[in-house]
C-alpha positions as CSV (number, residue, x, y, z in Angstrom):
1,M,-11.0,1.8,-21.1
2,P,-10.3,5.2,-18.9
3,D,-8.3,7.8,-19.7
4,W,-4.8,7.6,-18.5
5,S,-3.6,11.1,-19.0
6,T,-1.5,11.5,-16.1
7,S,1.1,14.3,-15.0
8,T,4.6,13.4,-13.3
9,L,6.6,14.6,-11.1
10,T,9.8,14.2,-12.7
11,S,12.3,14.1,-9.4
12,L,10.6,10.7,-8.1
13,G,9.3,9.1,-11.5
14,V,5.5,9.4,-9.1
15,A,3.5,9.3,-12.2
16,V,-0.1,11.1,-10.1
17,A,-2.9,10.2,-12.3
18,L,-5.9,12.1,-12.8
19,A,-9.5,10.2,-11.2
20,T,-11.4,7.6,-13.7
21,V,-14.0,5.7,-10.8
22,L,-15.6,2.9,-11.6
23,P,-19.2,2.1,-11.6
24,P,-19.1,-1.8,-9.5
25,G,-20.0,-4.1,-11.1
26,Q,-18.3,-3.2,-13.8
27,A,-15.8,-5.6,-15.3
28,V,-12.2,-4.5,-17.0
29,A,-10.9,-7.2,-19.1
30,A,-10.9,-10.6,-19.5
31,P,-7.7,-12.7,-19.5
32,L,-6.3,-12.3,-22.7
33,P,-3.7,-14.5,-24.8
34,S,0.4,-13.9,-23.2
35,N,1.5,-11.6,-26.1
36,L,-1.3,-8.5,-25.1
37,A,-2.1,-6.8,-22.7
38,A,-5.0,-6.2,-20.8
39,P,-6.5,-2.3,-21.0
40,P,-5.7,-2.0,-17.1
41,P,-7.6,-0.9,-13.7
42,P,-9.2,2.4,-13.5
43,N,-7.3,5.1,-12.6
44,I,-9.2,5.7,-9.7
45,I,-10.8,2.3,-7.7
46,E,-13.3,3.6,-4.9
47,L,-15.2,0.8,-2.7
48,S,-17.6,2.1,-0.4
49,D,-18.9,0.4,3.2
50,G,-21.0,1.6,5.9
51,N,-19.4,4.8,7.0
52,S,-16.5,3.9,4.6
53,V,-15.0,5.3,1.4
54,Y,-11.9,3.7,0.5
55,R,-10.3,5.5,-3.3
56,V,-6.9,4.2,-4.4
57,D,-5.0,4.1,-8.1
58,P,-3.1,0.3,-7.4
59,L,-1.1,1.2,-9.4
60,R,1.2,4.1,-8.7
61,F,1.4,7.0,-5.9
62,S,-1.6,9.3,-6.5
63,E,-2.5,11.9,-4.1
64,A,-6.3,11.3,-4.9
65,Q,-6.1,8.0,-2.4
66,S,-8.0,8.0,0.8
67,W,-10.3,6.3,3.3
68,L,-12.7,8.7,5.4
69,V,-14.6,7.2,8.3
70,D,-16.9,8.9,8.9
71,G,-16.2,11.7,7.2
72,V,-12.5,11.8,8.9
73,E,-9.1,10.8,6.7
74,T,-7.1,8.5,7.4
75,L,-4.6,7.4,5.0
76,F,-2.2,9.0,2.4
77,T,-0.6,6.1,0.9
78,D,-1.0,2.2,0.9
79,L,1.0,0.5,-2.5
80,Y,3.2,-3.1,-3.4
81,F,6.7,-2.6,-4.7
82,L,7.9,-5.9,-5.7
83,N,11.9,-6.8,-7.1
84,F,14.0,-10.4,-7.5
85,G,16.8,-10.5,-4.7
86,D,18.9,-11.5,-7.3
87,G,20.2,-7.9,-8.3
88,L,18.6,-8.4,-11.9
89,L,16.9,-5.0,-11.5
90,S,18.0,-1.6,-10.9
91,R,15.2,-0.3,-9.2
92,D,11.8,-1.9,-7.5
93,L,8.7,-2.4,-9.3
94,R,5.7,-0.9,-8.9
95,L,2.0,-2.1,-10.7
96,E,1.8,-0.5,-13.0
97,D,5.3,-1.0,-14.8
98,L,3.4,-4.9,-14.7
99,R,1.0,-6.7,-17.6
100,P,-2.8,-6.0,-16.5
101,V,-4.6,-9.4,-16.7
102,V,-7.5,-9.4,-15.0
103,F,-9.8,-7.0,-13.5
104,S,-12.7,-6.9,-11.9
105,Q,-15.8,-5.2,-9.4
106,P,-18.0,-6.6,-8.4
107,A,-20.1,-4.9,-5.7
108,N,-19.4,-1.6,-4.0
109,D,-16.8,-2.4,-1.4
110,R,-14.2,-5.1,-3.0
111,F,-11.9,-5.7,-5.6
112,S,-10.0,-7.7,-7.4
113,A,-6.8,-7.3,-9.5
114,T,-4.3,-9.6,-11.3
115,F,-0.6,-8.7,-13.3
116,S,2.0,-10.1,-14.5
117,T,5.6,-9.4,-14.9
118,F,7.4,-9.2,-18.5
119,G,9.5,-11.9,-18.8
120,A,10.0,-13.1,-14.6
121,N,6.9,-15.4,-14.7
122,L,5.3,-14.7,-11.7
123,N,1.6,-13.0,-11.5
124,F,0.5,-10.9,-8.7
125,S,-2.8,-11.6,-8.0
126,I,-4.7,-8.8,-5.0
127,D,-8.6,-9.1,-3.0
128,S,-9.0,-6.3,-1.8
129,V,-12.6,-5.7,0.6
130,L,-13.4,-2.7,2.6
131,L,-15.6,-3.9,5.7
132,G,-16.8,-0.5,7.2
133,G,-19.0,0.4,10.7
134,L,-21.8,1.9,11.6
135,P,-22.5,5.8,10.9
136,G,-20.9,7.9,14.1
137,S,-19.0,4.6,14.8
138,F,-15.3,6.4,13.8
139,R,-13.8,3.0,13.5
140,A,-13.5,0.9,10.1
141,A,-11.5,-1.5,8.4
142,R,-10.0,-3.3,4.9
143,Q,-8.7,-6.6,4.1
144,E,-6.6,-7.9,1.2
145,T,-5.4,-10.6,0.6
146,V,-2.3,-10.6,-2.7
147,T,-1.2,-14.1,-3.6
148,L,2.3,-14.3,-5.9
149,T,2.7,-16.8,-7.9
150,N,6.3,-18.6,-9.9
151,T,4.4,-19.0,-13.7
152,G,7.4,-20.2,-15.1
153,T,9.7,-24.0,-15.3
154,D,12.7,-22.2,-12.9
155,W,13.0,-21.0,-8.9
156,L,12.2,-18.0,-8.4
157,D,13.3,-15.3,-5.6
158,V,10.7,-12.6,-5.2
159,R,11.0,-9.4,-2.8
160,L,7.2,-8.4,-1.4
161,F,7.4,-5.2,-0.2
162,K,4.0,-3.4,1.4
163,Y,4.1,0.1,2.0
164,I,1.7,2.3,4.1
165,D,1.0,5.6,6.1
166,Y,-1.7,6.5,7.8
167,D,-2.7,9.6,8.4
168,L,-4.4,10.2,11.4
169,Q,-6.2,13.4,11.5
170,F,-8.8,12.0,14.0
171,D,-7.1,15.3,16.2
172,G,-6.3,17.3,13.5
173,V,-2.5,17.3,13.7
174,L,-0.7,14.8,11.1
175,D,2.7,14.9,12.5
176,D,2.3,13.7,16.4
177,D,1.7,9.9,15.8
178,T,4.0,7.0,17.1
179,A,4.0,4.0,15.6
180,L,5.3,0.3,16.2
181,F,6.3,-3.4,14.3
182,A,5.6,-6.1,17.3
183,G,4.6,-9.6,16.3
184,D,2.6,-9.5,13.7
185,T,0.9,-6.2,13.7
186,L,2.2,-2.7,13.1
187,T,0.6,-0.5,15.5
188,Q,0.0,3.7,15.2
189,T,-1.4,5.8,17.9
190,D,-1.9,9.7,18.2
191,P,-2.7,12.0,21.4
192,S,-6.1,11.6,21.1
193,G,-6.0,8.3,21.6
194,A,-6.7,7.4,18.0
195,L,-5.5,3.6,16.4
196,A,-4.6,2.0,13.3
197,T,-2.9,-0.9,12.7
198,L,-2.6,-3.3,10.4
199,R,-1.7,-7.0,10.3
200,V,0.0,-9.7,8.6
201,D,-0.4,-13.5,8.1
202,Q,3.6,-13.4,7.3
203,V,6.8,-13.5,8.8
204,P,8.0,-10.1,7.5
205,T,12.4,-10.2,6.5
206,A,12.8,-6.6,7.7
207,V,10.3,-3.7,9.1
208,Q,11.5,-0.1,8.3
209,I,9.2,2.2,10.0
210,G,10.4,6.3,9.1
211,P,9.4,9.8,8.2
212,Y,7.1,10.2,5.0
213,G,8.9,10.8,2.4
214,Q,12.2,9.1,3.7
215,L,11.0,5.2,2.5
216,L,8.6,6.6,-0.8
217,A,12.0,7.8,-1.5
218,E,13.4,4.3,-1.1
219,L,11.0,2.4,-3.0
220,Y,10.6,4.9,-6.1
221,N,14.5,5.6,-6.9
222,P,17.3,3.6,-8.3
223,P,18.5,1.1,-6.5
224,A,16.8,-2.0,-6.0
225,T,15.7,-2.2,-2.1
226,N,16.8,-4.1,0.4
227,F,15.6,-2.5,4.4
228,Q,17.1,-3.2,7.6
229,N,14.8,-4.1,10.4
230,S,14.5,-0.5,12.3
231,P,10.5,-1.6,14.1
232,G,10.1,1.6,15.9
233,P,8.8,3.0,17.7
234,F,9.4,5.9,16.0
235,T,6.5,9.7,16.8
236,G,6.7,11.5,13.6
237,D,4.9,11.3,10.5
238,A,5.5,8.2,10.2
239,T,5.0,5.9,7.6
240,A,5.8,1.9,7.7
241,A,7.1,-0.5,5.2
242,L,6.7,-4.7,5.7
243,Q,9.5,-6.7,3.2
244,F,9.2,-10.7,3.0
245,D,11.6,-11.9,0.5
246,R,10.8,-15.1,-0.5
247,G,11.8,-18.2,-2.7
248,L,9.0,-19.9,-5.4
249,A,9.3,-22.9,-6.6
250,P,8.3,-24.0,-10.4
251,G,4.3,-23.4,-9.4
252,E,4.3,-22.9,-6.2
253,S,2.0,-19.7,-4.5
254,V,2.8,-17.8,-1.7
255,V,0.0,-15.7,0.0
256,F,0.1,-13.4,2.2
257,R,-3.5,-11.2,3.9
258,F,-3.2,-7.9,5.2
259,F,-5.8,-6.9,7.9
260,M,-5.9,-3.4,8.1
261,A,-8.1,-1.5,10.8
262,V,-8.8,2.3,12.1
263,Q,-10.6,3.9,15.0
264,R,-11.0,7.3,16.6
265,Q,-10.4,6.2,20.2
266,A,-8.2,2.9,21.5
267,T,-9.6,1.1,25.0
268,A,-6.2,1.9,25.9
269,K,-2.7,3.3,24.4
270,A,-1.3,0.3,22.4
271,V,2.2,1.7,22.3
272,P,3.4,4.1,25.1
273,E,4.3,7.2,24.0
274,P,9.0,7.7,23.4
275,G,10.8,10.2,26.0
276,T,12.1,12.2,22.8
277,A,10.9,11.7,19.7
278,F,13.6,10.7,17.3
279,A,14.9,12.7,14.7
280,V,13.7,13.3,11.6
281,G,15.7,11.8,8.8
282,I,17.2,14.0,5.5
283,V,14.4,12.9,2.6
284,A,15.5,12.8,-0.5
285,A,15.5,15.7,-3.3
286,G,12.4,16.5,-4.8
287,L,10.1,15.0,-2.3
288,A,9.6,18.5,-1.7
289,L,6.8,18.7,-4.8
290,L,4.9,15.6,-3.0
291,R,2.5,18.2,-1.0
292,R,0.3,16.9,2.1
293,R,-3.1,17.3,1.9
294,S,-3.8,20.7,4.8
């Protein structure tokens, strides 16, 4: 079992885990009786395929998270959060707040995990697959399938958040991207023509795009989050969060399919450049402790 030593940035309640990489093909924890918790996934899961390496701590914010495409960084953070839309929670739940049920990494390019909420009768399952491109193509993709299941005997109102912070560093600059959500797709570009997208097969209740730090602080700090729709365009060090409000009958499941892709040059600009950049909002206290990659 990995060593779960952590250092905590107390101003945000963010735990940054020390990296431990799981060898491909190793499984952690078979399902256990409901009164026992399985060992958690490793601190850092590493997937590799073609020209791409993806490293993630699925439980919490980690500065070790990364998505390299032909050696170029394209991602800073990619996380899921939950809350229950009846106002009972004082803050959003992270996967580290849930009970691990099972984890496996059957191949170099994929992992799966299931978690259960304590006392809320909800299972959260994720299957993640990396789809690398040919070496030198400077393009790659990932697909994630998230399933929420009501395991109880009463209706359950649940709110799922998908948070993503692309860092397109093909031009060596972090804070000149333009992001917009339209239809079913988040599109982010930089002046060099690099393109990142996030497509989802479910209709979001709200989409919020804003500067780095602002959305992450809302999701990490009380009170529980309920975003207002603000789909962009936004220009700067852009981040985005998609909110999905769903009601589940006893035994019912809902499945979300997310497809993420990055490439160095788009054939055409997918997002028009606005005439002027949007002003950067005030970031919550303590975010200065979270250092961006140079």
